[in-house]
N, C-alpha and C positions, 0 to 999 in steps of 0.2 A: 344303459342310458339310451342306446340307439333304438330300443324297442318302444320307448315312450315318445310318441309323436302324434301329430294331428293328421287326419286324413285329408283335410282341405275341403273345399266346397262340395256339396252334394254327396256326402259319404254314403247315403242310401243306395247309390248306384254301384258301390264297390263291394267286392267280396272280402271276407276276412274271417279268421277263426275266432274262437272265444277269447283266447289270450290277447290277440290284437285288439279286439273290441274292449276288453277290460282296460288295457293300457290307454286306449283312446278316451274312454269314459273318465278314467282317473285324471288324465291330463286336462280335459275340459272342465271338470268339476274344480280342480285345483286352480286353474286359470280364472274361472268365474269368481271364485271366492277371493283370490288375491286381488283381482281387478276391482271388485266391489268394495273390499276392505280399504283399498287405496282411495277410492272415490269417496266413501262415506266417512272413514275415520281419519283421513289425512287431508286430502285436497279440499273437501267441503269445510272442514274445521279450520283450515288455513285461509279460507276466504277465496280460494281459487275457483270454486264451484259455488254458484248461487242458485236459489230456488229449491225445489223439492228434490230429495234424493231417496230412492226406494231400492232396497236390495233384497236378494233372495237367499240370504244366509240360512243354511240348513235345508234348502229346497233344491239344491243344485242337481240332484238326480233326475228331477222331472224334465227340465229343458234339455238336459244332456241325453237322457234315455229316449226321449221322443224325437228330438231333432236329428239324431243320428240315423233314424229310420227314413227320413224324408229324402226323396230323390229329386232330380233336376226339374221335373214337371210339377212338383208339389209346391204349394203356396203356404207360407208360414205367417201367422198373425200372432206374434208374441205379446204377452202382457208385461207389466212393469217388474216382474221378478223372474224373467226368463232370459237373462243376459247371455247365457251360453248358446241360445238359439242364434243370436247374431254372430257370435264367434264361429260356431260350426258352419253357418251358412256362408261365411267368407268375409265378414267385416272384421278387420284386425283390431287388436286392443288399442293401438295408437289412434285410430280414427274414432273409436268410441270415446276415448279420453278427450280428443279434440272436440267432439260433440258436447261433452259435459262442460268443457271450459269455454264454450261459445266461439271456437276458432273456425277458421275458414275451411280447414281440411276435414271437419266432421261431416257426416252424411247429410246434414241440413245446411252446411256451409255457414255455420254461426248463427242461424236463425232460431235455434231452439236450444235450451240449456240443459236438457236431461234426456229422458228415455223416449221422447217422441221422435223416433227415427225409423227409417226403413230404406229399402233399396229395391226398386221394382225389377232391376236387372237380375237380382238375386232372388226375386219372388218373396221379398220380405215386406209385409204391409205394416205401416206405422200404427201404433196403438192409438186408440181414442180414449181420452181421459175418463169419460163415463164408461167404465170398463166393459159392461155388457153390450155396449153399442157396437163393439167389434164383431159380435156373434152374427148378426144379420149380414155384415160385410163378408164374413167367412162363407156364409151360405151363397152369397152372390158370386164370390170367387169360384166356388165349386160349380155353380151353374154356368159360369163363363168357361170353365174347363170342359164341361160337357158340350157346350156349343162348339168349342174348338176341336172336339173330337180327341181330346187328350186323356190319358189315363191318370192324370194328376189328382191329388187329394189336397184339400185344405185342412191345415192343422190349426185349430182355433183354441187359444189359451185364455184362461180366465181364473178368477178365484171363487171361493165358495159364496162370497157375498154377491157376486154378479148373478148367480143363479136365482136370486130372489127378485131380480128386476124384470120388468115386462119385456124389454127388448131381448133379453136372453131367451125367454119362452117363445117369443115371436120368431126369432131366428132359428131356434131348434125345431119348432113346429114346421116352418117352411122347408127346412132341410129334410125332415122326415117325410112330409107329404110328397115332396118331389124326389125322394130317394137320392139325395145329393151325396157326393163323396166327401164327407166331412168327418174328421176325427176331433171330437170335442174333448179338450183336456182340462180338467179342473184341478188347480192347485188348491186342495183343501187344507189350508194351514191353520184352521180352527178359529180364525178371527177375520171379520170384515171391519178393517180399521180396529176399533176397540170393542166391537160387538161379537160376543162368542157365538158359535154355531147354534147352540141351543136357544138363543134369544132371537134368531132371525129366520129359523125354519122349523116347521113342526115335525118333519120326517127325520129319521136318524141319520140318513146318508144322502148325499147329493145324488148318488146312483139310483136311489129310490124314485127319482123323477123321470128316469128313462122310460119305464113301461108306459107312462101316460102318453108318450109319443111313439109307442111301438118301436122303440129304439133299444138295441142291446146296450147294457150298462155294466161296467165292471169296476170293482173296488180293487185298488192296487196299493201295495206298500210304497208310498212315495219317497221313502228314504232308502230304497233298494234299487239302484240304477239298473240292475239286471232284470228285475221284475218289471220295472217301468218299460224297458226296451222290449221285452218279450210281449207284454200286453199291447204295446203300440204296433208291433209287427202284426198281431192278430187284428187289431182295429183297422189298420191301414189296408190289410188284405180284404177285409169285409167291405170297406168303402170302395176299394178299387174294383171289386167284383160286381159293382152295381147294386149292392144290397142296401144302400142307404147309409146314414150316419151311425156313429158308434161313440158312446160316452165312456171316458175313462175318469174315474174319481181317484186321484192320487192323494192319499192321506199323508200329511206331513205336518210340520209345525214351523211357524215363522220365528226364527231365533233372534229376533230383534223387534223394535217397535215398528209401527206402520211406516214410518219414515225416519230420517235422521234426527228430526227434532222431537220424536216421540219416545219417551223413556219407558213406555209400556208398564206403568205402575198398576194397570188393571189386570195384568196376568197374575194368576194365583201363585203364591210362593211354591217353588219346587218344580214348576212345569218346565222351566228352562233346563234344569238339571236332569229331569226325567227324559226329555227329548234329546238332550245333548248326548246321552248314551247311545242314541240311534243315529249319530252323525253319518250322513251318506258317504263321506270321503273315507272315514275310518272303516266303515263296513265294506266298502269296495276294496280297500287295502287288505282287510282280513280275508275276504273271499279270494283274492289273488294269491295270498300266501297259502291258504288252505288247498287251492287247486294246483299249486305249483306254477302259476303263471308269472310269478315275480319272486324275487328274493327281498328280504327286509332292507338290504343295503341299497336298493334302487330308489327308495322313496325319498330320502333326503336330497339326493341329486336332482330328482324331479322338482321338488319344492324350491330348491335353489335356482334351477333353470327358469321356473315360472316367475320367481321374484325378479330375476334379471330381465326377463321378457317384459314385465310390467315396468321395471325401472327404465328400460330403454323406451318404452311406449310413452311414459310420462315426459321424459326428456324431449322426445320428438313432438309431442302435442304442445308442450310449452313453447316450442320454437315456431309453431304454426301461428300465423298472424291473425288478428281479428279482422272480420270482413270490412270492406270499404262501405261506408254508409251510402254511397251512391248506388250500390247494388241492392238496396233494401227491398225494392219491389220486384227484383228478378225472380222468376219462377213462382210468383204469387198469382199473376194473372196470365191467362192464355193470350198469346199474341196472335192476332189475325190481321192479315193484310187486306 
């Protein structure tokens, strides 16, 4: 049990062997799934969370494998299915739950009821609901890092549907022309809401769009956390060396509807079963057993510890007060004397 632990904020700055990395990946994937299951399947349905709820069930390997590469100077711009990026960067589960329940101890202090959260001290930039609109922001973050003389990289997350929007192309083009240090990370989960990939783009892969911007593009098994991590190491090294942006297309599948209110009836029969056999957590455990990095009797204690961590986080968040209405306009407008 002692080997299964988190590295804490900015794990990209720390050294560790393959076994330690595997344990850390498994921990964060398990924590992300348990936390999101509690949000979507319990708290939302109990009426304790209102509004939209979007989860990354089945996609956990992507935010885990990428965010574990990021160092202290790097900026992360997660999307709505990248919960683990917040956890890895240093926002604990209890504060995330307080965020979703509109409590004062959430990152937005009760001003937003779901995933629109960030923490500039941790270099976490909040999502923009028009998902591709975050891509030009990522390019701007990378430009700022260059002006500051830092070696940081911007990690820009989005789905396959975002790559069909104009602002995605504008942001990618600007980053490529300026040779900005950006790692573009596509969660290709096969659906843009209810639109399958084949109905919203003519090319076979998102990565096919990279050469149009003279940008390296790589297709990665998005359900293999080790493959995602290795590809991100390559991409980040490319960007950090001043060679410009790098596109990672992580192929995966959304093992749920677009949101908690979507039953996903449009998904063909059998696809959930087919992709369920490629579950990233199960595959990580199998790899750890194969390599001798863990024994089978370690996994259930990990799951139990994660459940207890989320239990404690829920209890803490439910004790957090709602914000005082008198503070409604705090942090909304800049105060100038």
